[in-house]
N, C-alpha and C positions, 0 to 999 in steps of 0.2 A: 222297375220303371213303369210309370202309368201311361197307358196307351189308349187313345180313343178311336172308335170306329163310328163313322157318320155315313150311313147309307141313305139313298133316296133316288128319286128319278132325276132331280136337279134339272128341271125342264122349263126354265133355266135355273141355275144357281143364282141366289140373290142375297141382298144385304141381311135378311133375316137369318139365313143359313150361317153366314159369317159371324153375325152377332152371337148366335148360339154357340158356335165353336169357340169363340174368344172367351165367352163367359164360362164355358165348361173347362177350358184350359186353365183358367185362373182358379176356379173353384176346386178342381180335383188335381191340380198340378200335373196336367197331362204334358208329357214331353213330345209326343207325336199324336197327330190326329189324321187318320186315313179317311179321305173322302171317297166313297165308293158308289159311283153311279150304277144303278141297276139296269141290266139289259132288259129283262122281262120281270117286272115287279108283280108278284102274285096277288096283291091286294088292290090293284087298280083295275077298275072296270074297263078302262080304255088304255091302249098302249101309249107310251110317250109320243109327243108330237115330233120332236127333233130326234135324229138318229142317235144311237149310242155314242158314236165317235164325236159328233158335234157336242153332245152333252159332256163327254169327257174333256174335250178341248176347252169348253167354257169353265169347267171346274179347275183345270190347270191354269187358266188365265186368272181366275178369281183368287187363287191361293198362291200365286207366284211370289208374292212379297212376304209371305209368312213361312219361315223355315220349318216350323213345326207342322204345317199343313201340307199333306202329301196326297196328290191325286192317285187313285189306285185302280188297277185293272182286274181286281179280284172277281168282278162279275161281268167281265167282258164277254162278248159272244164267243162261244167255244171253250170258255173256262170250264174245267172239270168240276162238276158238282157231285157231292156224296149222295148216294141213293137215299131217298126218304126212309126214315126210321120211325118206330113208335106208332102210336095210334092217335095222333093229334087230329084236329078237325080237318086238316088238309091231307091226311094220309090216304084217304079213299077218293079224293077228288083233286089230286095234284095237278097243277097247271104245267103243261108240257113246256120244258125248257126254262121254267121259272127259277129265279134266284132266291132261295130261301136263306134268311138271315143266319139261321143256325149253321148251314153249310159254309157260308162265308166266314163266320167266326171260327169254325174248325180249320179252314184253310189258313186263315191269318195266324191262328195260334200255333200252327206248325212252324212258323217262322220266328216265334217269340221265345223268350226264355221262360222257364217255369216260374221264376220269381216275378215276372211282369204281371201287372194287373190290367185287365181289359175292361173298358167302359163303353157302353153303347149309347150314343147320342140319339135322342128322339124327341119329337114334339108331343105335347100332351094329347092332342087329338088322335094321333096314331097310337099312343100308349093306351088309350081307352079301348082299343081293339086288340090289345096284345094277347089276350087269352085265346083268340082265334088263330094266332100265328102257329106255324108248323113247329112242333116240339117246344111249345111255349115254356113248359116247366124247365126244360133243359137249358133254355136261354138264360134263365136266372141262376143256374148252376155255373154256367160258363163265363158270365160277366156281370158287372154291376151296371145299373142304368143311370143315365143323366137325362132328366126330363125337363124340357122347357115348358113351364107352366104359364098360365095367364089368368087374369081376373075371372072370378066366377067358379073356379074349381077348388075343391076342398081336399084335405088329406083323405077323407073318406072316399071321394071319387077315385083317388089314386089306389088306395088299398083294395077297393071293390073291383078294380080293373084287373087285378092279378089273376092268374090261373086259379081255378077253384081250389086246387090242392094247396096253394100257398096263401089263400085268402084268410085273413083273421076272422074269428067269430064275430057276429053282429054286435055282441056286447062290447067287444074291443073297439070296433070301428065307429060305434055310435058317437063317442065324444069327438072323433075326428071331423064330424060333419060341421063343427063350428070353427074349425081351424083351416086357414087358407093353405093351399098346396105350396108349401115352401119348406126349406130345411131338408133334413134327411129322414127317410122312412126305412128303418132297419128292422126287418122281421126274420123269422126263421126261414131260410131259403131264399130270401130276396132283399136286395139293398137298392134303394132308389134315392138318388140325389136330385132335389128339385131346384130349378132356377126360376125365380119369380120376377126377374127384372129384365128379361130379354125380348119380350114380345114386341114385334114390329108389325104395323099394318101393311104388310106387303105379302103377295102370294104370286106363285108362278102363273096362275090363271089371269090375275090382274096385269101382269107384265105382258103376256101374250095378247091380251085385249088392247093394251097400250100400243103394241107394235102394229096391230091391225088398224088402229085409229091414227097411226103415224104421230104418236105423242112421244116426247123425250123419255129415255129410259134411265138416265144417269142417277136419278134419286133412288132407283130400285136395284141397280146392278153396278158392278165394277165397270169403269169406262171402257176397259179392254173387252169386256163381255158385250157391252152395248155395241161397240164397233164390230165385233165378230158377228153379232146378230144382224147388223145392218149390211155388212159386206156379203154374207151368205144368204141374205133375204129370208131368214128364218121367221117362222110364225106370221107370215104375211096373210095367210088365210086361216 
């Protein structure tokens, strides 16, 4: 069975997240996609605005009509994380209590069958920083990647974002510079599936700004999520 894991702050979850998940499900025939809100994301300079449980509730509301989309508590406060291993960039400067994706993947795989294939869903802006993630090389051993691309990125950008040990030689990637970031990039030790038709001009920051300005949210988020934000007065400041 093909399984997707979609992690993020989801502060709040919006139409762009759902579009990515729908496209990934169709492209890679995913039977389930776990939406995993992060409690303490290690790559964010500032903590999420909404609490973990508000963000989880919004994920549950946004995915309620899709049987294949499952909100997950894998990174809930108090979830047991495996100790950092290896000598990745973050091994000497670990963020206290942070949720590292490699640890989340290991916990999820303990519940899966050996025959299951795991895919990690991610946007291309985050993928550009993937080589700095904790145990980045191991991530590519544990799962395949589904990356939501957007105009302006090439296959060379994708290949050159890989951890150095997995990066092809410049002579190999040079022709990629003329090719848009779409299709599949299959290299020794790394498989990346690129989605080039899911970019939507929406961001969590824009949504929070819309709340502060008292503008309607329904074009950005599920109506139930918009109502939740309104009732709990989230993102007012």
